[in-house]
C-alpha positions, 0 to 999 in steps of 0.5 A: 366321623373320625371323632365318633369311632371310639364311641361307636367301639364303645357301643358295639363292645356293649351291644356284644357283651349284652347279647342282643338276643333276638335279631342278628344282623349281617354285612356282605362287606366292612369295606367299599367304595363311594358308590356301591351298595351294601347289602344289610340281612336281618334274622329275627321275628315282627321285622315288618314294624323295624325302624330304619330311622337311625340309618337316615343320617349315613346310608340311604334305604334303596330297596327292602326284601322281606321273607318267612321261613316258619317262624323266622323272618328275613329282611334285606337291606341294600344301602348306599352311603351318603359320605365317605370315611368311617360309618356306624352302621347303628342298632336297630330295633324291631319291639323289643329286640335290637341289632348289634352296630357294625362300622362300615369304612367308605372310601373314596375309590376303588379299583372297580369303582372310580372317584367322582369329583361333583360340583354345583354352580348356578349362573348368576352366582348371586341372584335376585328375585324372579331372574332366570338363573342356570344351575349346573350339576356336575359330575367328574369320573374317569369315563368308565360310568354311564349316568342317568340325568337326575331328576331335581325335587319341586322346591316351593320357591324355585320354578326349575325347567330342565335344560341341555346336559353335557359331556368335556374332558377337563381337569379337576383338584390337579386330575384329568377326568371327564365332566358330566353336566347337567343345566336346569332353569331356575326362577326364584320365587322369593327372596333369602337363603334357599337349599336344594338336595338334588337325589342320589346320581345313578350310575352304571359300569359293566352292569352294576348299579352306583348310587353317589350322593350330590352336594346340595343347591345353595343359593342367596337370592336379593330381593327386587324393588318392591315398585317393580311390576310383576311382569317386568323381566329381569336381564335385558331381553333379545327381540328378533321381528320377522320382516313383513312383505311390503303389499297386501290385500285388503280385508285379510288380517295381516299376521305380525310376529317377532321373537322375544329370547328373555325372562319373560312369561307367556302370561306376562308377555300377552299382559304387557302386549296388551297393555300397549295394544289397547288404544291402536286401532287395527290392532286390538280386534284381535288378542295377540298369540304368544307361544313358547318355542325350543330354545336355541342355546340348550343350556340358556335358562332364558325362555323363547317366546313368539308373540303374534299380532294381528292387524285389521287392514279394512282399508287401502293405503299405507299401513305403519305398525306402532313402536313397541316397548318391553320393559325389563329390569336392569340388576346391576344398576337397578332400574327400569330400562325399556326395549322398543321396536316397530315392525314398519310400513306395510301397504294395504291393497286392492288385489283386482285394482292391482290386477287391472292395473297391471294388465293396462301395463302390459297392454300398454307396454306390449303396444309400445313393443309392437311400434318398433317391431311392426316398423321392423317388419315393414322396414324389413318387407320394404328392402326385400320387395324392392331387391326382387323389383330391381332384380326384375328390373336389371334381369329385362332383356328388352323393352316390353320385360322391361314396361311390365317389370317397372309396372310391378315394382311396388314397396307393398309387394312383389310382384304387385297382385295387379300391376298398373295398367299403364304407367300412369297409374302406376307412377300415381301408385308408387308415389303414393306409397313412396317417395321417389325422385325422377319418376316422372321422367322416367315415366316420359322416357318409357312413354317415348321409347314405347311409341317410338316418339324418340329413340332411346338406348335400351341399356341406358333406359333400364339403367336409368330405371334402376337408378331412379327406383333404387333411390325410392323410400317407403312412405314413413320408413327411413331406407 
């Protein structure tokens, strides 16, 4: 621009000498910082037909206001410089009238407007066709600017998708600054050099609207091999398979879900799955579904897809899900690779039969558990009845009370609801209910003592009755 300055001054001097009547121009200032607006006021006639094309190389026309007062017209243009340096504001024509050229000095920064450093980068730096690429636009300032996220223009050879944005403090060109980064996912659809010019970046500072020119994005895209199928992703995918239940009811579709993070599209993944499920019985009854999910990494250009396959579980037994394969192209090695995975095996069951089997198992389990419980209850009851009977025998104070206590002794209950009428009946009942030794001898001694056929010592007889009955064991129980 400095080399153009003498020529510009000559043009300005010539136009001044010529008079350039009919179109007056006025600038609000001739020195400013990059990003600040410049106001150009034109006064003349037929300004609606003015040609603003000469401004395009150095200025962007952001706003225009046309007003009339009698025969005079006033056109106010708001201009933003596209780069720093000494910029020539060219002469503008409206019919036969022409304005005078002027020179505007644009600096990188000022006390009111900070200097901004811009960077554009791509990852990978040299992508190949159909490879997901992350584009990053960075604006680094002193932290006083409030930026608005730019919207990239549509490009015929780039499929663009906005990603997240970041803000961090770092060092650029030896200067500490606050970097604002905006990311996009870009998929080149053709090979060769590609150029993308972002729009001017908008920022605000204390109510002032600033606009800065952004550098262009330049990509040199390599071509993919001609033999590579269309739906094959560039770069390795990451597959996460959802864990399936161990059992599944019969005659209900089983949903098998997995997530794929990579360079696949929804339609491309559907096509790959349809080819592999074509000859799979039980998996081709229902069409698989594929949906796009929000990315776990906000700045990753890879797409996150969730696929759902439906297995038709018509018969009981083991259902083994097939192994699937996702092809992908390795751009470094230049060869085709595969990512294989499977969902494992699921046992298909009949819910009614399973419930019946569980009920039978619970029934038999309860029966097995009831046996020791009943045995323990009977054991406790026998011990309680035995202690009560022995206590009544020990508490007898004469032969008649001892006879009643012995005839009422029973392992089933105490006192027995129907005490034996005779010792013979009691002996037969006791031997049927318990295992006792010496019961016959005890019965004979009690009979002889009752009828006086043999004198017996009452205390010794009572002690013997307690000893014999104390050694009795209930039939079917130990102890």
